[in-house]
Structures are given as C-alpha cells and as structure tokens.
C-alpha positions in Angstrom: -42.6 -59.8 16.9 -39.9 -60.8 14.6 -36.9 -62.3 16.3 -33.5 -60.6 15.5 -30.7 -62.4 13.7 -27.9 -62.5 16.0 -24.0 -62.6 14.9 -20.8 -62.8 16.8 -19.9 -59.2 18.2 -16.5 -59.6 16.4 -18.4 -59.9 12.9 -17.3 -57.6 10.4 -14.8 -56.2 12.8 -15.3 -53.1 14.6 -18.9 -51.7 14.2 -18.7 -48.5 12.2 -21.7 -46.8 10.8 -20.8 -48.3 7.3 -20.2 -51.7 8.8 -23.8 -51.4 10.7 -25.3 -50.4 7.5 -23.7 -53.3 5.5 -24.7 -55.7 8.4 -28.3 -54.4 8.1 -28.5 -54.8 4.3 -26.8 -58.2 4.4 -29.7 -59.3 7.2 -32.2 -57.9 4.9 -31.1 -59.8 1.9 -30.7 -63.2 3.7 -34.0 -62.7 5.0 -35.5 -62.0 1.8 -33.7 -65.0 0.1 -35.2 -67.2 3.0 -38.4 -65.9 1.9 -37.9 -66.8 -1.5 -37.0 -70.2 -0.7 -39.9 -70.8 1.6 -42.3 -69.4 -1.1 -40.9 -72.0 -3.4 -41.2 -74.7 -0.9 -44.8 -74.0 -0.1 -45.7 -73.8 -3.9 -44.0 -77.1 -4.5 -46.3 -78.5 -1.5 -49.5 -76.9 -3.1 -48.5 -78.5 -6.4 -48.8 -82.0 -4.9 -52.6 -81.8 -5.0 -53.4 -84.0 -2.3 -56.9 -83.5 -2.4 -59.3 -82.2 -5.0 -60.4 -78.6 -5.0 -64.1 -78.5 -5.7 -64.5 -74.9 -5.5 -61.2 -73.9 -7.0 -61.1 -70.9 -9.2 -58.7 -68.5 -10.5 -59.3 -66.2 -7.7 -59.1 -68.8 -5.2 -55.7 -69.9 -6.5 -54.5 -66.2 -6.8 -55.5 -65.6 -3.0 -53.6 -68.9 -1.9 -50.4 -67.5 -3.7 -50.7 -64.3 -1.9 -51.4 -66.0 1.5 -48.5 -68.3 1.0 -46.1 -65.4 0.2 -47.3 -63.7 3.4 -46.7 -67.0 5.4 -43.3 -67.3 3.8 -42.3 -63.6 4.8 -43.7 -64.1 8.3 -41.7 -67.5 8.7 -38.4 -65.5 7.4 -38.6 -62.5 9.7 -39.2 -65.1 12.8 -36.4 -67.0 11.7 -38.0 -70.3 12.0 -35.8 -72.3 9.5 -32.7 -70.6 10.3 -31.6 -70.3 6.5 -30.8 -66.3 7.1 -28.8 -67.1 10.1 -26.7 -69.7 8.3 -26.0 -67.2 5.3 -25.0 -64.4 7.8 -22.8 -66.7 9.6 -21.1 -67.6 6.1 -20.8 -63.8 5.4 -19.3 -63.3 8.7 -16.8 -66.5 8.1 -16.0 -65.0 4.6 -15.4 -61.3 6.0 -13.3 -62.7 8.7 -11.2 -64.7 6.2 -10.9 -62.2 3.5 -9.0 -59.3 5.2 -6.4 -61.7 6.6 -5.9 -63.3 3.2 -5.4 -60.0 1.3 -3.1 -58.5 3.7 0.1 -61.0 3.1 -0.9 -60.8 -0.7 -0.6 -56.9 -0.7 2.6 -56.9 1.4 4.4 -59.6 -0.9 3.5 -57.4 -4.1 5.0 -54.5 -2.4 8.1 -56.3 -1.4 8.6 -57.4 -5.0 8.3 -54.0 -6.4 10.8 -52.5 -3.8 13.2 -55.5 -4.6 12.9 -55.2 -8.3 13.7 -51.5 -8.5 
C-alpha cells in the first residue's frame, strides 16, 4: 500500500477544490520525477557489470529494464527515498513565499500610479 506524502496543513493556503487538485497534480509529478530518478540510478548500477551474464540476451535485457522500471515506480509510490517529499516541501515553501512577496510589489506599483496622476 503506497504511503501518502504528507505536507503541512497550511500548505498552499486554504484547501479549495482548485488547490486540492493542484496539490494532487504536484504530488503526482513529484512521484513521477522520483521514479525517473530511481530508474536512472538503477540503470547506472546495472551498467557496472559486476558479474558476467552467461545467458544474457536482448530479451533478458528488455525484461530487466521493465523490471527495474516497475521497481522504481513501486519505490517512488512508497516514498522510500523521500525525493518526492522534499520536492513537495520545496513547492510549499515557494508557494508560501510567493503571495507575500507579490502583495507589496503590487501595492507599491499602485501607489506610484496614484501618486503620479
């Protein structure tokens, strides 16, 4: 059973349906990124050729690649490495900082426009 990636309850502000959908999309993207990263890592480990493959063939290699991809997907859904969790935390940090930084800039531009008119 996959572990749910948790975030702080205040992440992305109030949880509206749009924010919830965005959060789910971010979670999915983060898990997919983690799976791609893990596939690359497993593939690099396979290329080390620590042992000779006496019965190796193209079919065996293709099966190994599919097995490695399946393993990487399962590992990313379980949150074993925490890469997706760190990405979500970074997204939360950025989302929390962006509205606060944008509000004074918008207010400052409005004051300049009103002052120059």
